[in-house]
N, C-alpha and C positions, 0 to 999 in steps of 0.2 A: 523763556516762555514761548510757546508756539503761537502761530497766528490765531488759532482757535481760542487759546487762553487769553490772548490779548483782546480779542473781540468780546469775550465774556466779561473781562474786567472793565472794558470800555462801556459795555451795556449797563453793568452794575453802577459804574461811576456816573452814568447819565440818569439812570432810573431812580437811584436813591434820592438825589436832590429834588427830582421832579415829584417823588412821593412825599418828601418833606414839605415842598411848597403846596402840594395838594392838601396835605393834612392841615397845614396852617390855614389855608383858605377855608377848609371845612369847619375848623374851629371858629374862625371869624364869622362864618355864616351862622353857625349854631348860636354864638353869643348874640349876634344881631337879632336873630329870630327869637331868642329867649328874652331879650330886652323888650322886643315888640309884644311878646306874650305877656310879660309882667305888666307892661304899660296898659295893655288891653284890659286885663282883669282888674287892675287897680281903678281904671276909669269906669268900668262897668259897676264895680262896687260903690264908687263915689256917686254915680248917677242913681243907683238903686237906693242908696242911703238918703239922698235928697228926695226921691219920690216917696220913700217911707215916712220921712219927717213931715212932708207936706200932707200926706194922707192922714197921719195921726193928728196933725194939727186941725185938719178939717173935721175929724170926729170929735176932737176935744172942744172946739168952740161952742157948739150947742150945749154941751154938758156944763161948761162954765156959766153960760147964761142961765141954764135951768137951776144951777146951784144958787145963783142969786135970787131967782124967783122962789125957790123952795125955802130959803131963809126968810123971805118976806111973807110967804103964805103958809107958814108952818101950821097955822091953826085952821087952814081951809084946804084940807087934803084933796077935796073934790076938784078944786081948781088946778092943783098940782097934777092930778091924774089926767086932766084934759090936756095940760101942756105936754105930758109924756106921750099921750096918744098922738098928738099932732106931729111931734118930732119923729117918732117911730114910723109914722106914715110916710115920711119923706126919705127914710133910710132903709132901703130894701135889704141891706146886709145886717141890720141890727135885729137881733133875735128877741131881746126884751130890754127894758129900760126901767130903772127903779131909783127911788129915793130911800136910802137906808139910814137908820140911826146908828149911833156909835156902838150900840149893843147888837148890831146886825139884825134889827127888826125892820121889816118892810113898812115904811110910812106911806108909800104909794108905789105902784108897780103897774106896768103895762107890757103885755097882757096880764090880766089879774090872775091867770092860772100859772104864771111863772113861779117856780119854787124858790125859796130863799137861797142865798149863797151858802155854801158849806162854811161852817164856822172858822175852819183853819184858813180858808181862802179869803174870807172877809178880814180876818185878823192880819193876814199878810198884806192885803190891799191897804188897810189903814196904816200899817207900819211903814209901807213904802211911801204913802203920801206924806206921813210925818217926816220921814227921812228926807224927802225931796222938798218938803214945804210947798207942795204944788200937786198938780194932777199926776197921774201915773198910768202906764199901760203894762199889762202883764198877761200871762196865759191863765185861762181857767183850767187848772190841773185836774179838775174832776171831769173834764170832757173827754170824749173818745179820742185816742191818739190819732186815728185816721181822719178825724174831722175836728181840727183844732178850733177852739173858741177863744177869743181875746176878751179881756176885761179892760175897759178904759174908764177910769173914775176921776171925778173932780170933787174936791172937798167943799163942804158947806161951812160957812162961817158959823161958829158956835158948836160944830160937831156934826157928824154924819157925812154922807157923800151921795152924789148922783153917779150911777154906775150903768154903763151900757155893756151888754154882752154882744159881741160882734162875730159873725161867721168868718172863720179863717179863710174861707174861699175868696174873700175880698182881696187878700194879699196875692193870691194866684193871678187874679185879674190885674192887680197893680203891677206885677212884675212880668207880665206876659210879653212885653216889648223888649225885655232884656235879652239880647241874642245869645243864648247859651249854646256852647258847642255840645256835640254828642257826649253824654256822660257828665255834662256840667251840672252844677247845683247852685242854688241860691238859698241863703238862710238868714234868719234874723235871730239875734241873741238879746235877752233882756238885760236889765241893769245888774243882774247877778251872773251874767255870762252863761245863763241857761238857755237851751234851744227853745225858741219861741215858735219858729216856723221854718220848715225846710221844703222847698219847692220840689214838686214832682215825685218825691220819694218818701214813703212812710217809713219812719224809723222808730224802734222801740225806746230809744234814748231821749225822747222829748222830755225836757225839763231837767236833764242831767247836767251837772255843773262841769264844764270843760275848760274852766279858767286856767287849769294847770298845763294845758296843751301848748305846743309852740305857736298855735294860732294867735292867742291873745298876748303871749310874751312878745311877739313881733309887733303887735299894734301898740300895746302899752298906752302912753299918753299922746301918741302921734295921731294925726287926723286920718291918715290912710297908711296902709302897709301891704307888702306882698310877701308871702312865705310859701315854700313848698313843704308839704306835710302829708302824712297818712291820716285819713279821716278817722276819728274815733267812733264813727257810726257804721260806715260800710267798709272801712279798712282799704279804701282805694287811695292811691297816692295822687295828689293834685297840686296844681299851683293855685293858691288862693289870694284874692284881693279882698282886703277889709277896710271898712270905713265907718267912722262914728256918724250916727244919724242925728247930729245936732242936739237940740234941746230934749230929745227923747231919752238920751243916755243909753240908747240901744246901739248895737253894732250889726251892720249888714255885711254879709260875706258872699262872694261869688268865686266858685272854684271850677277849674277845667282840668281834665285829666291829661 
């Protein structure tokens, strides 16, 4: 082998190990950055879940108190209406508030112009309260997909419930401090794994059951989880952090592309 050939062989002998070392270093850096990304979205989901649980609890407390009053004042609806008006006056995101009987009849409502709940919606609300044996939060599926409305109901002893319809924009305000990356999303799923809220982006799949997707398979009974998956809504691949929102039985999800 000539000098030129020896120099080429020497160069290759030096370059290949260096390339391998560089490749190993890059893989190490990728793994480290990916672990940091996974930890970041998991922590964001956990923080958002805590915020959501506290927010729902803050909405639930006056409803539970009103449910006790409604049971005591069932024969004096005028007093109940006064109670409803006072509470709504302190809750700018509450659209209306009502006491309904087991047959979905408005026993008292504020404002008085509020229409009754759709029968299917009331039936689902009562069924969920019976299943949980407690208050519940769900989406008003009769509302406009672009302007979500939440229902939060507290059962009345002896039958019926106190129900507030809450503007979904309150959740956008709640989650505004969650630092999402460009293309990131934040979402809340109800007790049946249906989309309750999805921040920043309107999707036609609101209310669709996505429990079959890898998102919920990863979480299962764990408190938090991280999974990489293609969104069933906008078909973008993201890394998702998921967390159970405590006593609400809801799941909060934060995704970054």
